[in-house]
C-alpha positions as CSV (number, residue, x, y, z in Angstrom):
1,M,99.6,98.3,121.2
2,Q,96.5,98.2,119.2
3,K,96.3,98.1,115.6
4,P,94.9,100.5,112.8
5,V,91.7,99.0,111.6
6,V,91.0,99.9,107.7
7,S,87.6,99.2,106.6
8,L,86.4,98.3,103.1
9,V,83.0,99.4,102.2
10,G,80.5,99.5,99.7
11,R,78.3,98.0,97.3
12,P,78.3,94.3,96.7
13,N,80.8,93.1,93.4
14,V,83.5,96.2,93.6
15,G,85.9,94.0,95.0
16,K,86.3,94.8,98.7
17,S,87.2,91.5,99.5
18,S,89.4,90.8,96.7
19,L,91.1,93.6,97.9
20,F,91.4,91.6,101.3
21,N,92.5,88.8,99.9
22,R,95.4,91.1,98.6
23,L,96.0,93.1,101.6
24,V,95.9,90.0,104.5
25,G,96.1,86.6,101.5
26,E,100.1,86.5,102.3
27,R,99.6,86.8,106.0
28,L,96.7,84.6,106.5
29,A,99.3,81.7,105.3
30,I,101.2,81.9,107.6
31,V,101.2,78.2,109.6
32,D,100.9,78.5,113.4
33,D,102.5,76.0,114.9
34,V,100.6,75.5,118.2
35,P,98.0,72.8,118.0
36,G,94.3,73.4,118.3
37,T,94.0,76.7,117.6
38,T,91.2,78.3,115.9
39,R,91.9,80.4,113.2
40,D,88.4,81.3,111.6
41,R,89.0,85.3,111.6
42,I,86.0,87.8,110.3
43,L,89.1,90.2,110.4
44,S,92.9,89.7,109.6
45,E,96.0,90.9,110.4
46,S,98.0,93.2,107.0
47,D,101.6,94.9,107.1
48,W,103.3,97.7,104.9
49,N,107.5,99.3,105.0
50,G,106.2,97.6,108.4
51,I,103.8,98.6,110.4
52,Y,101.0,96.4,110.9
53,F,97.2,97.1,110.6
54,D,94.2,94.9,111.3
55,V,92.1,95.5,107.7
56,I,88.0,94.5,108.2
57,D,86.1,93.6,104.7
58,T,82.5,94.7,105.5
59,G,79.5,93.5,104.1
60,G,78.2,95.0,100.4
61,I,75.9,97.9,100.9
62,D,73.1,97.7,98.6
63,P,70.6,100.4,99.0
64,T,67.5,100.9,97.6
65,H,67.6,102.8,94.3
66,G,65.5,105.8,93.9
67,G,61.9,105.5,92.2
68,N,60.2,102.6,92.4
69,T,63.6,101.0,90.7
70,P,64.7,98.3,93.5
71,L,68.8,96.8,93.4
72,S,69.3,93.1,94.4
73,T,67.9,93.6,98.4
74,G,64.9,94.7,97.5
75,S,63.6,96.2,100.7
76,A,64.2,100.3,101.2
77,D,64.1,99.1,105.2
78,F,67.4,97.7,104.2
79,I,68.8,101.7,104.7
80,T,68.4,101.7,108.8
81,D,71.2,99.0,108.4
82,I,73.6,100.4,105.7
83,R,73.7,103.4,107.5
84,S,74.2,101.5,110.9
85,Q,77.4,99.6,109.1
86,A,78.4,103.0,107.5
87,Q,78.5,104.7,110.7
88,V,80.2,101.6,113.0
89,A,82.6,101.7,110.1
90,I,83.6,105.3,111.0
91,E,83.9,105.1,114.8
92,E,86.2,101.9,115.0
93,S,88.5,102.9,112.1
94,D,91.8,105.1,111.2
95,A,90.8,104.1,107.5
96,V,87.6,103.7,105.6
97,L,88.4,102.1,101.7
98,F,85.2,102.9,99.9
99,L,85.6,101.0,97.1
100,T,83.5,101.7,93.5
101,D,84.1,99.3,90.1
102,G,85.4,101.1,87.5
103,G,83.7,98.9,85.0
104,T,80.5,100.2,85.6
105,G,81.7,104.4,86.6
106,P,79.8,106.0,89.2
107,T,75.8,104.0,90.7
108,S,72.8,105.4,92.2
109,P,74.9,103.0,95.1
110,D,77.4,104.4,95.3
111,R,76.3,107.5,95.2
112,E,73.8,106.5,98.4
113,V,76.8,105.7,100.5
114,A,79.4,108.7,99.6
115,Q,76.5,110.2,101.0
116,I,76.7,108.3,104.1
117,L,80.3,108.4,104.1
118,R,80.7,112.3,103.9
119,R,77.9,112.6,106.9
120,S,79.5,110.5,108.8
121,Q,83.1,112.0,109.7
122,K,84.1,114.7,112.3
123,K,85.6,117.0,111.7
124,L,88.6,117.8,114.5
125,E,90.4,120.8,115.9
126,D,92.7,121.3,112.8
127,G,89.6,122.1,110.4
128,S,90.6,118.2,108.6
129,L,87.7,114.9,109.0
130,W,88.1,111.8,110.4
131,P,88.7,109.1,109.5
132,P,90.3,110.1,106.1
133,I,88.6,108.7,103.4
134,Y,89.7,107.3,100.4
135,L,87.5,106.6,97.2
136,I,89.0,103.1,95.6
137,V,88.3,102.8,91.5
138,N,88.9,98.9,91.6
139,K,89.1,96.8,88.1
140,C,90.9,99.3,86.2
141,E,93.4,96.8,84.8
142,N,93.9,98.8,81.5
143,K,94.3,102.3,80.7
144,A,90.9,102.8,79.6
145,R,89.4,102.3,82.9
146,R,92.4,104.3,84.3
147,E,91.9,107.9,83.0
148,A,87.4,106.9,83.0
149,A,88.5,106.9,87.1
150,I,88.4,111.1,87.1
151,D,84.5,110.5,86.7
152,F,84.0,109.4,90.7
153,Y,85.0,112.9,91.6
154,E,81.1,113.5,91.4
155,L,81.0,111.5,94.5
156,G,82.3,114.4,96.6
157,L,85.0,112.2,98.5
158,G,88.4,113.7,96.8
159,E,90.2,112.1,94.5
160,P,89.5,108.5,92.9
161,H,92.6,106.4,93.3
162,P,92.3,103.6,90.7
163,I,93.2,99.8,91.2
164,S,93.2,96.9,90.3
165,A,92.4,93.9,93.1
166,M,92.8,91.2,91.6
167,H,96.3,92.3,89.8
168,G,97.7,94.6,92.5
169,T,97.8,97.3,90.1
170,N,98.6,100.8,92.1
171,L,97.6,99.4,94.9
172,G,101.7,100.5,96.5
173,D,101.2,104.2,95.7
174,L,97.9,103.8,98.4
175,L,99.2,101.7,100.7
176,D,102.0,104.7,101.1
177,L,99.2,107.6,101.3
178,I,97.0,105.1,103.8
179,V,99.5,104.3,106.5
180,A,100.8,107.8,106.7
181,A,97.7,108.5,108.3
182,F,97.4,106.7,110.8
183,P,97.8,108.6,114.2
184,E,101.4,107.8,115.5
185,T,100.9,106.1,118.0
186,E,102.2,107.3,122.1
187,A,102.7,105.8,125.3
188,E,99.4,105.3,127.1
189,A,99.4,108.1,130.1
190,D,97.9,105.4,132.6
191,D,100.0,102.6,134.3
192,S,97.1,100.9,135.3
193,V,97.0,97.0,135.1
194,K,94.6,96.6,132.8
195,F,92.2,93.4,132.5
196,A,89.7,92.6,129.4
197,I,86.6,90.9,130.2
198,V,86.2,88.6,126.9
199,G,83.5,85.4,126.4
200,K,80.7,84.7,124.1
201,P,77.5,86.6,124.1
202,N,75.5,86.4,127.6
203,A,78.0,85.2,129.2
204,G,78.0,87.7,132.4
205,K,80.9,89.6,131.8
206,S,78.7,93.1,132.7
207,S,77.8,91.4,135.6
208,L,81.2,90.0,137.2
209,L,82.9,93.8,136.0
210,N,79.7,95.2,138.7
211,K,80.4,93.1,141.2
212,L,84.1,93.9,140.9
213,V,83.9,97.5,141.2
214,G,80.9,97.1,144.0
215,K,79.0,99.5,141.7
216,E,76.6,99.4,139.0
217,R,78.7,100.9,136.2
218,A,77.9,98.6,133.5
219,I,74.0,98.0,132.2
220,V,73.4,93.9,133.0
221,S,70.4,92.4,131.0
222,P,70.2,88.7,130.3
223,I,69.5,89.9,126.3
224,A,72.2,88.5,124.3
225,G,74.1,90.8,123.0
226,T,73.1,94.1,124.8
227,T,77.3,95.1,125.2
228,R,78.6,96.4,122.0
229,D,81.4,98.9,123.2
230,A,84.8,97.9,125.0
231,V,83.8,100.3,127.9
232,D,86.6,101.3,130.5
233,T,86.4,101.4,134.4
234,Q,89.0,102.2,136.0
235,F,90.0,101.7,140.5
236,E,91.8,101.4,142.4
237,Y,92.5,97.7,144.3
238,E,94.6,97.6,147.4
239,G,96.5,100.4,146.0
240,I,97.0,99.3,142.8
241,P,95.5,101.2,139.3
242,L,93.0,98.5,137.2
243,T,91.6,99.1,134.3
244,L,88.9,96.9,133.8
245,I,87.6,96.5,130.0
246,D,84.0,95.2,129.7
247,T,83.8,94.1,126.0
248,A,80.8,92.4,123.2
249,G,80.3,89.2,123.5
250,I,81.8,87.6,120.6
251,R,79.3,85.0,118.3
252,K,80.5,83.2,115.6
253,R,81.2,84.3,112.3
254,G,78.3,82.6,110.7
255,K,75.9,84.4,113.4
256,I,77.3,88.1,113.1
257,D,75.4,90.1,111.7
258,P,76.4,93.5,109.4
259,G,76.7,96.7,110.5
260,V,77.3,97.4,115.2
261,E,77.5,93.9,115.6
262,R,80.5,93.1,112.9
263,Y,82.2,96.1,114.5
264,S,81.7,95.0,117.8
265,V,84.3,92.2,117.4
266,V,86.5,94.5,116.4
267,R,86.3,95.9,119.9
268,A,86.4,93.0,121.5
269,K,89.7,92.5,119.6
270,K,91.3,95.1,120.0
271,A,90.5,95.5,124.1
272,I,92.0,92.1,124.4
273,E,95.3,93.5,122.1
274,R,95.2,96.6,125.0
275,A,95.3,94.4,128.1
276,D,97.6,92.9,130.1
277,V,95.4,89.5,131.1
278,A,92.0,88.3,129.7
279,L,89.4,87.2,131.8
280,L,88.1,84.0,129.2
281,M,83.8,83.9,130.7
282,I,82.6,80.0,130.0
283,D,79.1,79.5,131.0
284,A,78.7,77.2,133.0
285,E,75.4,76.1,132.0
286,T,76.5,75.9,128.5
287,G,79.9,74.3,129.6
288,I,83.0,75.0,127.4
289,T,82.1,75.2,123.1
290,A,83.5,75.7,120.1
291,Q,83.3,80.1,119.9
292,D,85.1,79.8,123.3
293,L,88.1,78.4,121.9
294,H,87.8,80.6,119.3
295,I,87.8,83.6,121.2
296,A,90.5,81.8,123.2
297,G,92.6,81.8,119.8
298,F,91.6,85.2,119.6
299,I,93.6,85.8,123.4
300,L,96.6,83.2,122.4
301,D,97.0,85.5,118.5
302,A,97.3,88.7,120.8
303,W,100.2,86.6,123.6
304,K,98.1,88.2,125.9
305,S,98.1,86.4,129.4
306,T,95.0,83.7,130.6
307,I,92.5,83.2,133.8
308,V,89.4,80.9,132.5
309,V,87.1,82.3,135.0
310,V,83.9,79.8,134.9
311,N,80.9,81.5,135.7
312,K,76.9,80.9,136.7
313,W,78.9,77.9,138.9
314,D,75.6,78.2,141.5
315,S,73.3,77.1,138.8
316,I,75.5,73.7,138.8
317,E,73.9,70.8,140.5
318,K,77.5,69.7,141.9
319,D,78.5,66.5,144.0
320,S,82.0,65.8,145.5
321,Y,83.6,65.3,141.4
322,T,81.8,68.2,139.2
323,M,84.9,71.1,139.8
324,N,87.5,68.2,138.6
325,Y,85.1,67.2,136.2
326,Y,84.3,70.4,134.6
327,T,88.3,71.4,135.0
328,E,89.0,68.3,133.5
329,K,87.3,68.9,130.4
330,I,87.8,72.5,129.9
331,L,91.5,72.3,130.1
332,Y,91.2,69.6,127.5
333,E,89.4,71.4,124.8
334,L,91.9,74.1,125.7
335,N,95.0,71.9,125.2
336,F,96.6,75.1,123.4
337,M,96.7,76.6,126.4
338,P,97.4,74.4,129.2
339,Y,98.6,77.0,131.3
340,V,95.6,78.0,132.4
341,P,94.3,78.7,135.8
342,L,90.4,78.3,136.3
343,L,88.1,80.1,138.7
344,F,84.4,78.9,139.4
345,I,82.3,82.0,140.6
346,S,78.7,83.1,140.2
347,A,78.9,86.8,139.4
348,L,75.4,86.9,140.1
349,T,75.1,86.0,144.2
350,G,79.4,87.2,143.8
351,Q,80.5,83.8,144.6
352,R,84.4,83.1,144.7
353,V,84.5,86.3,142.7
354,E,86.9,88.2,145.6
355,K,89.6,85.7,144.2
356,V,89.3,86.8,140.2
357,L,91.6,90.2,141.5
358,P,93.9,88.6,142.9
359,L,94.4,86.0,140.6
360,A,94.4,88.4,138.2
361,L,97.0,90.4,139.4
362,K,99.5,87.1,140.1
363,V,98.8,85.6,137.0
364,Q,100.3,89.8,135.8
365,E,103.1,89.9,138.0
366,A,104.0,86.3,136.3
367,R,104.1,88.0,132.7
368,L,106.7,90.0,134.1
369,T,108.9,87.3,135.5
370,H,112.6,87.5,133.9
371,I,114.9,84.8,134.0
372,S,118.6,86.2,134.5
373,T,120.6,84.3,131.4
374,S,123.0,81.9,133.9
375,K,119.5,80.8,135.2
376,L,117.7,80.0,132.2
377,N,121.3,78.3,130.9
378,K,120.8,75.3,133.3
379,I,117.5,74.4,133.1
380,L,118.3,73.9,129.5
381,R,121.4,71.9,130.2
382,D,119.4,69.8,133.0
383,A,116.5,69.5,130.0
384,L,119.1,68.3,127.8
385,D,120.8,66.1,130.2
386,A,116.8,64.2,131.0
387,H,116.5,64.3,127.2
388,P,118.7,64.5,124.5
389,A,118.1,66.7,121.9
390,P,116.8,64.8,118.8
391,S,118.6,64.4,116.2
392,K,116.8,64.3,111.9
393,G,118.3,62.9,108.5
394,G,121.3,62.2,110.4
395,R,121.7,65.4,112.1
396,Q,121.4,66.5,115.6
397,L,119.8,69.8,117.3
398,K,122.7,70.6,118.9
399,I,121.5,73.8,121.7
400,Y,124.4,76.7,122.5
401,Y,122.8,78.6,124.5
402,A,119.5,80.7,125.5
403,T,118.2,83.9,126.7
404,Q,115.4,86.1,127.6
405,V,114.9,88.4,125.3
406,R,112.1,90.7,126.6
407,S,108.6,90.3,128.9
408,D,105.3,90.9,128.9
409,P,105.5,88.4,126.9
410,P,109.0,86.0,128.2
411,T,110.4,85.4,125.0
412,F,113.3,82.9,124.9
413,L,116.2,83.6,122.5
414,V,117.6,79.7,121.8
415,Y,121.3,79.9,119.5
416,V,120.9,76.2,118.0
417,N,123.3,74.8,115.6
418,D,120.2,74.8,112.7
419,H,116.2,75.3,113.7
420,K,114.7,73.1,111.7
421,L,116.0,70.0,113.8
422,M,113.6,71.0,116.4
423,H,110.7,69.4,116.5
424,F,107.3,71.0,117.8
425,S,106.8,68.3,120.5
426,Y,110.6,69.0,121.7
427,R,110.2,73.0,121.7
428,R,106.9,72.0,123.8
429,F,109.1,69.8,126.0
430,L,111.7,72.6,126.7
431,E,108.3,75.2,127.3
432,N,107.4,72.8,130.0
433,Q,110.9,72.5,131.3
434,I,111.2,76.5,132.2
435,R,107.7,76.4,133.8
436,A,108.5,73.6,136.1
437,A,111.3,75.4,137.4
438,Y,109.1,79.1,137.3
439,E,105.4,79.0,136.6
440,F,104.5,81.6,134.4
441,I,100.4,80.8,135.3
442,G,98.4,82.0,132.8
443,T,100.8,83.3,130.3
444,P,102.4,82.0,127.2
445,I,105.4,82.1,126.5
446,R,108.1,82.4,123.4
447,I,110.3,80.3,122.0
448,V,112.1,81.5,119.1
449,L,115.0,79.4,117.8
450,K,118.2,81.0,116.1
451,G,121.0,79.9,113.9
452,K,124.3,80.6,115.1
453,A,127.3,80.3,113.0
454,K,129.3,77.4,114.2
455,K,131.1,74.8,112.8
456,E,131.2,71.6,114.2
457,K,133.5,69.0,114.8
């Protein structure tokens, strides 16, 4: 399910990063037990009262001051980038937090940004403006600054909200307002199977989409970064309704420019979240790269099924060992996703493109597999007989029983005496035993441990 997006906007040094860290810092501290997963992100998840949303920290907007006195950027040309960044923030967000500095009072850059934001809002049928913009007056650590926040009414964005991102002052009341404004989540009307085509720039994503649907539905260009929006293409394949989502290429964090390209990553992440299966495209000419692993981390974070599509295979000089070499190399790098199938194609010539959709549908079918409780527990009993559970500190792990509590992704609840006794390697062993009986091709599975109150004799 696609989460709401909250963007932090404002000139430099108003505390955007401090607020970002305040909102997502504790969640960033969570350690994932999946080894090898890249965790570098330009946006992160937060939650308030059980409502989850993504937060993105934009670059500081620093327009030139009116007249002959420039601000730190010293370039009037930067205003174009400012407008682009503000515009895409409006387009992609469910709430915009416009941060100002309570220590300086309203400034000329604040007025410039406020004007851009006001002009970018859209009026809805009921007369309200979307998305809501919250005027945040940061660094209000004392009473005097909180009272002086009234001066920010002049920006024309409604009530100022004095907070201290550093100390968390008044942040709870602000979050109550923000989450209350999120649109209510409704079930999607279409029941099509959704495949997101993702990868780094110029990997051939749009070319693959055009080959799959048989029409020039997406602009194809050799220039990296052509696609900026996540574009949905709906069609039927052998009577099955499908939606293909072509996304912008995801660059390394250090190479993401402010504005439109920064939000292309947000769009790609949102596309992954609403997809059933992600088609991760890798450029055969460059081989698997750190950025490919970074994108795989996005997919795994969302617990989505995956196919690795190695494109531009026609341009590789091959012998009888080449495909095996590439397969071993890619699976070695993707050791945290050992279940993914690989498909070597050429979107340009159409080589093996006809195999993409059948494989994707097979992966989706595996994603929906449900194992009965009796069969699941037989698998675990056989696993325990073959490899007894480990002990720690004189105590041995005991597994009582297990059940599959959901599909999409397959999730198994395993009752044990003490979840701390389950070493990661043994959890992986149990996962492998489940996969030996049920392939779950291309699909991550969750094993959730629950301590069961039971006296040991």
